[in-house]
C-alpha positions in Angstrom: 49.0 78.1 -42.0 46.6 75.6 -43.2 43.9 76.0 -45.8 41.3 73.9 -47.7 41.3 74.5 -51.5 38.1 74.0 -53.5 38.2 72.5 -56.9 38.3 75.8 -58.9 41.1 77.2 -56.8 43.2 74.1 -57.0 42.6 73.5 -60.8 43.3 77.1 -61.7 46.5 77.1 -59.6 47.8 73.8 -61.1 47.1 74.8 -64.6 48.4 78.4 -64.4 44.9 79.8 -65.2 45.1 83.6 -64.9 41.6 84.0 -63.4 42.6 83.1 -59.9 42.2 85.4 -56.9 45.3 87.3 -56.0 45.3 86.2 -52.3 44.4 82.6 -53.2 47.2 82.5 -55.7 49.6 83.9 -53.1 48.6 81.2 -50.6 49.0 78.4 -53.1 52.4 79.6 -54.3 53.6 79.9 -50.7 52.3 76.3 -50.1 54.3 75.1 -53.2 57.3 76.8 -51.6 56.7 74.8 -48.3 55.2 77.6 -46.2 51.5 76.4 -45.9 49.6 73.1 -45.9 46.7 72.8 -48.4 44.0 70.3 -47.7 42.1 68.7 -50.6 38.7 67.1 -50.0 37.8 63.8 -51.7 34.9 65.8 -53.0 37.4 67.8 -55.0 38.9 64.6 -56.3 35.5 63.5 -57.5 34.8 66.8 -59.2 38.2 66.7 -61.0 37.5 63.2 -62.2 34.1 64.2 -63.5 35.2 67.5 -65.1 38.3 65.9 -66.6 36.2 63.1 -68.2 33.8 65.7 -69.6 36.8 67.5 -71.0 35.9 70.7 -69.1 39.3 71.0 -67.4 42.8 70.3 -68.7 44.0 68.3 -65.7 43.4 64.6 -65.1 42.6 63.0 -61.8 45.8 60.9 -61.9 47.9 64.1 -62.5 46.3 65.7 -59.4 46.9 62.6 -57.3 50.5 62.3 -58.4 51.1 66.0 -57.5 49.5 65.6 -54.1 51.4 62.4 -53.3 54.7 63.9 -54.3 54.2 67.0 -52.0 54.4 67.2 -48.2 52.3 70.4 -48.3 49.1 68.9 -49.8 47.0 66.4 -48.0 43.8 64.6 -49.0 40.9 64.8 -46.5 38.4 61.9 -46.7 34.7 62.7 -46.3 34.1 61.2 -42.8 31.0 61.0 -40.6 32.4 64.0 -38.6 32.6 66.1 -41.8 29.1 65.1 -42.9 27.9 66.1 -39.4 29.7 69.5 -39.8 28.2 69.9 -43.2 24.7 69.2 -41.8 25.1 72.5 -39.8 25.9 74.4 -43.0 22.4 75.7 -43.7 23.3 78.5 -46.0 25.0 76.5 -48.8 22.3 74.5 -50.7 24.4 72.5 -53.2 25.5 69.2 -51.7 29.2 69.1 -52.9 29.7 72.8 -51.9 28.1 72.1 -48.5 30.5 69.2 -47.9 33.5 71.5 -48.9 32.3 74.2 -46.5 31.7 71.5 -43.8 35.2 70.2 -44.3 36.7 73.6 -43.8 34.5 74.1 -40.8 35.5 70.8 -39.3 39.2 71.4 -40.0 38.9 75.0 -38.6 40.7 76.4 -41.7 40.0 79.1 -44.2 38.6 78.0 -47.6 40.2 79.1 -50.9 37.2 79.6 -53.2 35.7 82.0 -55.7 32.3 80.6 -55.2 30.0 83.4 -54.1 27.6 81.2 -52.2 30.4 79.6 -50.2 32.0 83.1 -49.7 28.7 84.3 -48.2 28.5 81.4 -45.8 28.7 82.4 -42.1 30.2 79.0 -41.3 33.7 79.5 -42.8 36.2 82.2 -43.6 37.0 82.3 -47.3 39.9 83.7 -49.3 40.0 84.5 -53.0 
């Protein structure tokens, strides 16, 4: 299967953080074993850059990019005009970055791995945590 991972899900998985949802952890471990494809939005890359520079997360952007480039099961999804159009229909997620993440999952037609309650409540996407 294919999934989109939001920033929290991806960072917690890669750093071995224990506060990750059981189902999201299972999906990400299976992806690491070659059973699923995980999409990563460029919005997530921007958030990792920002949070890393602010010393709020223990992983750096370069580490994340190296991991993604060395894996056939992870793929970066650029924010395109089509994704912005999909996000424009997401009227139940007010925060811009989260709205683009939901719009990306909607545009891809894949479940979203997230613990964010606002994104989980969105009627525009199926979420897993």
